[in-house]
KELO-814714 format. One record per residue (C-alpha): residue number from 1; x, y, z; residue in three letters. Coordinates in steps of 0.05 Angstrom, whole numbers. Each point is the difference from the previous one (the first is absolute). Layout:
N
<NUM, <X, Y, Z>, 'ALA'> ...
***
This chain:
282
<1, <3, 2, 1>, 'MET'> <2, <20, 65, -22>, 'ASN'> <3, <-27, 71, 18>, 'TYR'> <4, <-43, 1, -64>, 'ASN'> <5, <-33, -68, 20>, 'ASP'> <6, <-22, 28, 73>, 'LEU'> <7, <-20, 66, -20>, 'TRP'> <8, <-47, -35, -56>, 'ARG'> <9, <-19, -53, 55>, 'GLN'> <10, <-23, 60, 43>, 'LEU'> <11, <-32, 32, -55>, 'ALA'> <12, <-66, -52, 12>, 'HIS'> <13, <-21, 38, 56>, 'ILE'> <14, <36, 78, 1>, 'TYR'> <15, <5, 44, -54>, 'ASP'> <16, <63, -4, -46>, 'GLU'> <17, <36, 53, 38>, 'GLY'> <18, <-25, -20, 64>, 'GLU'> <19, <32, -65, -19>, 'ALA'> <20, <70, 24, -24>, 'LYS'> <21, <9, 49, 65>, 'ALA'> <22, <-10, -66, 51>, 'ILE'> <23, <43, -45, -46>, 'ALA'> <24, <53, 51, -8>, 'GLY'> <25, <-8, 8, 89>, 'MET'> <26, <3, -77, 0>, 'THR'> <27, <77, -4, -36>, 'TYR'> <28, <18, 72, 38>, 'GLU'> <29, <-8, -14, 65>, 'VAL'> <30, <10, -80, -2>, 'ARG'> <31, <49, -6, -46>, 'PHE'> <32, <41, 65, 1>, 'GLY'> <33, <-13, 8, -87>, 'LEU'> <34, <-29, 70, -16>, 'THR'> <35, <-36, 9, -69>, 'LEU'> <36, <70, 10, -27>, 'SER'> <37, <24, -65, 14>, 'ASP'> <38, <-65, -29, -25>, 'ILE'> <39, <5, 35, -55>, 'TYR'> <40, <78, -31, -18>, 'LEU'> <41, <-36, -69, 9>, 'GLY'> <42, <20, -10, 76>, 'LYS'> <43, <-63, -23, 23>, 'ASP'> <44, <16, -68, -50>, 'THR'> <45, <64, -15, 35>, 'GLN'> <46, <-35, -7, 74>, 'LEU'> <47, <29, -60, 36>, 'SER'> <48, <-40, -68, 11>, 'ALA'> <49, <-15, 19, 67>, 'ASP'> <50, <-24, 66, -18>, 'ASP'> <51, <-41, -23, -48>, 'GLN'> <52, <-30, -46, 44>, 'THR'> <53, <-23, 63, 45>, 'GLU'> <54, <-25, 38, -59>, 'LEU'> <55, <-49, -57, -17>, 'GLU'> <56, <-21, -3, 67>, 'GLU'> <57, <-11, 76, 3>, 'ILE'> <58, <-36, -2, -62>, 'ALA'> <59, <-50, -48, 28>, 'LYS'> <60, <-16, 46, 55>, 'ARG'> <61, <-1, 60, -45>, 'LEU'> <62, <-48, -32, -50>, 'VAL'> <63, <-43, -25, 53>, 'GLN'> <64, <-8, 82, 16>, 'GLY'> <65, <38, -4, 62>, 'GLU'> <66, <25, 76, 13>, 'PRO'> <67, <73, 12, -32>, 'ILE'> <68, <17, 22, 74>, 'GLN'> <69, <-19, -51, 33>, 'TYR'> <70, <44, -36, -46>, 'VAL'> <71, <56, 24, 9>, 'LEU'> <72, <-11, 18, 73>, 'GLY'> <73, <10, 72, -6>, 'GLN'> <74, <-36, 60, -29>, 'ALA'> <75, <28, 83, -8>, 'ASP'> <76, <-33, 57, 53>, 'PHE'> <77, <34, 70, 7>, 'CYS'> <78, <69, -18, -30>, 'GLY'> <79, <15, -65, 49>, 'ARG'> <80, <-21, -69, -16>, 'THR'> <81, <-43, -39, 59>, 'PHE'> <82, <-4, -70, 3>, 'LEU'> <83, <-76, -25, -20>, 'VAL'> <84, <-38, -71, 10>, 'ASN'> <85, <-72, -20, -1>, 'ASP'> <86, <-4, 23, 79>, 'ALA'> <87, <-7, 69, -29>, 'VAL'> <88, <-25, 53, -55>, 'LEU'> <89, <57, 18, -50>, 'ILE'> <90, <21, 75, 7>, 'PRO'> <91, <-35, 48, -49>, 'ARG'> <92, <12, 63, -28>, 'PRO'> <93, <-60, 31, 35>, 'GLU'> <94, <25, -12, 72>, 'THR'> <95, <65, 24, -29>, 'GLU'> <96, <-32, 67, -12>, 'GLU'> <97, <-31, -5, 75>, 'LEU'> <98, <66, -4, 27>, 'CYS'> <99, <34, 60, -47>, 'LEU'> <100, <-64, 40, 25>, 'TRP'> <101, <10, -5, 66>, 'ILE'> <102, <80, 19, -7>, 'THR'> <103, <-11, 59, -46>, 'SER'> <104, <-44, 43, 44>, 'GLN'> <105, <17, 49, 38>, 'ARG'> <106, <-16, -25, 65>, 'VAL'> <107, <46, -15, 61>, 'CYS'> <108, <43, -65, 1>, 'PRO'> <109, <-36, -62, 32>, 'PRO'> <110, <36, -15, 65>, 'VAL'> <111, <-48, -66, 8>, 'ARG'> <112, <-39, -27, -58>, 'LEU'> <113, <-49, -56, -10>, 'LEU'> <114, <-3, -49, -57>, 'ASP'> <115, <-69, -35, 7>, 'ILE'> <116, <-5, -65, -46>, 'GLY'> <117, <74, -4, -14>, 'THR'> <118, <2, -57, -46>, 'GLY'> <119, <70, -3, -31>, 'SER'> <120, <25, 51, 41>, 'GLY'> <121, <0, 57, -66>, 'CYS'> <122, <-36, 63, 28>, 'ILE'> <123, <40, -14, 67>, 'ALA'> <124, <59, -8, -23>, 'ILE'> <125, <-5, 56, -58>, 'THR'> <126, <-12, 48, 53>, 'LEU'> <127, <50, -26, 57>, 'ALA'> <128, <48, 10, -56>, 'ALA'> <129, <-21, 71, -12>, 'MET'> <130, <-2, 14, 73>, 'PHE'> <131, <54, -24, 28>, 'PRO'> <132, <-13, 29, 67>, 'GLU'> <133, <-66, -15, 10>, 'ALA'> <134, <-34, -70, 39>, 'LYS'> <135, <-33, -35, -52>, 'VAL'> <136, <-50, -54, 14>, 'ILE'> <137, <-45, -50, -43>, 'GLY'> <138, <-56, -45, 11>, 'TRP'> <139, <-21, -59, -19>, 'ASP'> <140, <-53, -46, 20>, 'ILE'> <141, <38, -68, -44>, 'SER'> <142, <56, -26, 32>, 'THR'> <143, <31, -23, -74>, 'ASP'> <144, <-11, 71, -29>, 'ALA'> <145, <48, 24, 61>, 'LEU'> <146, <55, -49, -12>, 'LYS'> <147, <6, 34, -72>, 'VAL'> <148, <2, 71, 30>, 'ALA'> <149, <58, -19, 47>, 'LYS'> <150, <36, -33, -48>, 'GLU'> <151, <-4, 61, -44>, 'ASN'> <152, <17, 52, 49>, 'ALA'> <153, <65, -41, 14>, 'LYS'> <154, <10, -5, -76>, 'ARG'> <155, <-2, 79, -1>, 'HIS'> <156, <31, 15, 65>, 'ASN'> <157, <-54, 36, 30>, 'VAL'> <158, <-34, 3, 68>, 'ASN'> <159, <-66, -22, 5>, 'VAL'> <160, <-36, -30, 60>, 'SER'> <161, <-51, -43, -23>, 'PHE'> <162, <-60, -30, 38>, 'GLU'> <163, <-58, -43, -13>, 'GLN'> <164, <-67, 30, 18>, 'VAL'> <165, <-65, -5, -27>, 'ASP'> <166, <-23, 81, -25>, 'VAL'> <167, <-77, -27, 16>, 'LEU'> <168, <11, -30, 71>, 'ASN'> <169, <54, 53, 20>, 'ILE'> <170, <-32, -4, 74>, 'SER'> <171, <14, -67, 3>, 'LEU'> <172, <82, 10, 6>, 'THR'> <173, <15, 16, 61>, 'SER'> <174, <64, 45, -9>, 'HIS'> <175, <-39, 47, -37>, 'LEU'> <176, <-46, 27, 53>, 'SER'> <177, <-7, 40, 19>, 'PRO'> <178, <4, 42, -59>, 'LEU'> <179, <44, 60, 9>, 'THR'> <180, <11, 50, -57>, 'SER'> <181, <78, -19, -28>, 'GLU'> <182, <-3, -2, -79>, 'TYR'> <183, <8, 59, -35>, 'ASP'> <184, <-16, -39, -64>, 'PHE'> <185, <-41, -67, -18>, 'ILE'> <186, <2, -19, -68>, 'VAL'> <187, <-40, -63, -21>, 'SER'> <188, <-17, -39, -63>, 'ASN'> <189, <-53, -43, 29>, 'PRO'> <190, <-53, -48, -36>, 'PRO'> <191, <-47, 43, -46>, 'TYR'> <192, <-30, -42, -57>, 'ILE'> <193, <-68, -20, 2>, 'CYS'> <194, <-9, -76, -9>, 'ASN'> <195, <-50, 25, -55>, 'LYS'> <196, <56, 29, -35>, 'GLU'> <197, <29, -63, -16>, 'ARG'> <198, <-22, -13, -67>, 'GLU'> <199, <36, 66, -27>, 'ALA'> <200, <64, -29, 25>, 'MET'> <201, <58, -29, -36>, 'GLU'> <202, <3, -91, 11>, 'PRO'> <203, <74, 4, 20>, 'ASN'> <204, <-20, 50, 55>, 'VAL'> <205, <-60, -34, 20>, 'LEU'> <206, <35, -65, 3>, 'GLU'> <207, <62, 10, 38>, 'HIS'> <208, <11, 65, 43>, 'GLU'> <209, <-33, -12, 69>, 'PRO'> <210, <-75, 18, 8>, 'HIS'> <211, <2, 18, 70>, 'THR'> <212, <42, 64, -24>, 'ALA'> <213, <-40, 17, -58>, 'LEU'> <214, <-74, 2, 13>, 'PHE'> <215, <-53, 28, 47>, 'VAL'> <216, <-75, -20, 13>, 'PRO'> <217, <-54, 30, -54>, 'ASP'> <218, <-36, 28, 56>, 'ASP'> <219, <55, 40, 34>, 'ASP'> <220, <56, 16, -45>, 'PRO'> <221, <33, 47, 52>, 'LEU'> <222, <2, -56, 55>, 'LEU'> <223, <80, 15, 5>, 'PHE'> <224, <1, 84, -11>, 'TYR'> <225, <-57, 1, 56>, 'ARG'> <226, <46, -48, 47>, 'ALA'> <227, <65, 36, -18>, 'ILE'> <228, <-32, 73, 3>, 'ALA'> <229, <-29, -16, 66>, 'GLN'> <230, <70, -29, 39>, 'TYR'> <231, <25, 67, -33>, 'GLY'> <232, <-41, 46, 34>, 'GLN'> <233, <40, -22, 69>, 'THR'> <234, <60, -31, -32>, 'ALA'> <235, <20, 63, -42>, 'LEU'> <236, <33, 52, 30>, 'LYS'> <237, <-45, 79, 1>, 'ASP'> <238, <16, 13, -77>, 'GLY'> <239, <28, -60, -23>, 'GLY'> <240, <-25, -23, -55>, 'TRP'> <241, <-30, -69, -38>, 'LEU'> <242, <16, -23, -77>, 'TYR'> <243, <-38, -47, -28>, 'PHE'> <244, <-14, -47, -68>, 'GLU'> <245, <-65, 11, -24>, 'ILE'> <246, <-51, -35, -46>, 'ASN'> <247, <-15, 51, -40>, 'PRO'> <248, <-80, -18, -1>, 'LEU'> <249, <-1, 22, 71>, 'TYR'> <250, <37, 60, 0>, 'THR'> <251, <-61, 43, 21>, 'GLN'> <252, <-19, -52, 59>, 'GLU'> <253, <79, 5, 26>, 'MET'> <254, <-6, 75, 2>, 'ARG'> <255, <-69, 6, 38>, 'ASP'> <256, <18, -59, 50>, 'MET'> <257, <79, 44, 15>, 'LEU'> <258, <-48, 64, 14>, 'THR'> <259, <-46, -28, 45>, 'MET'> <260, <60, -35, 40>, 'MET'> <261, <21, 80, 7>, 'SER'> <262, <60, -11, -53>, 'TYR'> <263, <23, 61, -37>, 'HIS'> <264, <38, 26, -53>, 'ASP'> <265, <-22, -55, -47>, 'ILE'> <266, <33, -12, -67>, 'GLU'> <267, <-9, -50, -56>, 'ILE'> <268, <49, -8, -44>, 'LYS'> <269, <-2, -28, -75>, 'THR'> <270, <46, -48, -26>, 'ASP'> <271, <34, -24, -63>, 'GLN'> <272, <-55, -35, -35>, 'PHE'> <273, <-50, 62, 19>, 'GLY'> <274, <-30, -36, 51>, 'LYS'> <275, <-14, 25, 83>, 'GLN'> <276, <43, -41, 28>, 'ARG'> <277, <23, 33, 64>, 'MET'> <278, <-31, 33, 53>, 'ILE'> <279, <37, 41, 62>, 'ARG'> <280, <-25, 30, 61>, 'ALA'> <281, <21, 38, 59>, 'GLN'> <282, <-18, -11, 76>, 'ARG'> 
***
């Protein structure tokens, strides 16, 4: 199998451009071959062991498994993060959330909490950008926290990761009584309603963790409400709440935060023209 064989197999489930991009990424990440190397025919010179590995990779890709899981890594804000099927694949929209936080003309955080940290991409990125800050990452998943801790080591940043169920914070003894300790709370929580499943790509539905994706149709703000309620006591006066959001519920988000007495509420559009982020001050 060579580069052309691989992308042509993938073209059955992806468009040609994406199929070629995935094939190129496979050769570069796993075998160290650039497109220039491929044009020189080096993709036809793999060892027998490498060919065997390539065939196994191709089988997984043809079944629709995301390339990031197959290769075990994904890029985010200029860094490479380890990923597996216990965590969501970091996405460009979430990069924009991190960049929005760091670009605001507000005091740099002293204490920052990332709720639903997954791979740790948000917490680790912000820890690198705010090296003096105390950064904490929460997740309910033990397997996700293992990935996040490994990524923190990989990028040599100090983040404290804790297993916390944000829907049952009162059951976590060391979090009570609540005190105003955080400058920033940031979260990209589950926000896709079950009714939206049919519009989603099969490779997302079949491979990414559903607990990190979906909320009930009758309570789309489930996680946002719990986090915002926690922020009412956990954020310092003047502290900031940042969310990645579902564009379908932008007005509901604004109304909820207003009712909770948050102010300076601002909604930001992402690079795809969707209202994807919101911030509010306590």
